[in-house]
C-alpha positions as a Markdown table, in Angstrom:
| # | Residue | x | y | z |
|---|---|---|---|---|
| 1 | Met | -0.2 | 2.5 | -11.8 |
| 2 | Lys | 1.6 | 5.4 | -13.4 |
| 3 | Leu | 5.4 | 5.9 | -13.3 |
| 4 | Thr | 6.3 | 9.6 | -12.8 |
| 5 | Arg | 9.8 | 11.0 | -13.0 |
| 6 | Ser | 11.1 | 14.1 | -11.3 |
| 7 | Arg | 11.2 | 17.1 | -13.6 |
| 8 | Arg | 14.2 | 18.6 | -12.0 |
| 9 | Arg | 17.1 | 19.4 | -14.3 |
| 10 | Asp | 19.6 | 20.4 | -11.6 |
| 11 | Pro | 21.8 | 17.4 | -10.7 |
| 12 | Lys | 22.2 | 19.0 | -7.2 |
| 13 | Ala | 18.5 | 19.0 | -6.5 |
| 14 | Ile | 17.4 | 16.5 | -3.9 |
| 15 | Asp | 14.8 | 14.8 | -6.1 |
| 16 | Tyr | 16.9 | 14.8 | -9.4 |
| 17 | Gly | 16.6 | 11.5 | -11.2 |
| 18 | Leu | 14.0 | 10.0 | -8.9 |
| 19 | Tyr | 10.8 | 8.2 | -9.7 |
| 20 | Trp | 7.4 | 7.6 | -8.1 |
| 21 | Leu | 4.6 | 5.1 | -8.7 |
| 22 | Thr | 1.2 | 6.6 | -8.3 |
| 23 | Asp | -2.2 | 5.0 | -8.3 |
| 24 | Met | -4.0 | 6.4 | -11.4 |
| 25 | Arg | -7.4 | 6.2 | -9.7 |
| 26 | Thr | -6.6 | 8.0 | -6.5 |
| 27 | Gly | -3.4 | 9.9 | -7.5 |
| 28 | Lys | -1.8 | 8.8 | -4.3 |
| 29 | Pro | 1.8 | 7.6 | -4.3 |
| 30 | Val | 2.4 | 3.9 | -4.1 |
| 31 | Ser | 6.2 | 4.2 | -3.8 |
| 32 | Pro | 7.9 | 6.2 | -1.0 |
| 33 | Glu | 7.0 | 9.9 | -1.1 |
| 34 | Ala | 10.7 | 10.9 | -1.2 |
| 35 | Gly | 11.1 | 9.0 | -4.5 |
| 36 | Val | 13.5 | 6.3 | -5.4 |
| 37 | Gly | 15.8 | 5.4 | -8.3 |
| 38 | Ile | 14.5 | 3.4 | -11.3 |
| 39 | Asp | 16.4 | 0.3 | -10.2 |
| 40 | Glu | 14.6 | 0.4 | -6.9 |
| 41 | Ile | 11.2 | 0.8 | -8.6 |
| 42 | Glu | 11.9 | -2.3 | -10.7 |
| 43 | Arg | 13.2 | -4.3 | -7.8 |
| 44 | Arg | 10.3 | -3.5 | -5.4 |
| 45 | Phe | 7.3 | -3.3 | -7.8 |
| 46 | Leu | 8.0 | -5.1 | -11.1 |
| 47 | Thr | 9.6 | -8.4 | -10.0 |
């Protein structure tokens, strides 16, 4: 899997500071498409 961070720099943007896990083979998101915070990624996928 690959961890991808939102590239937005505007704190008011809806996806600012969010992350996605994607499958490197298929390119499809493993985490919710809306993105989640890094703490949520850790809680759901790394523990």
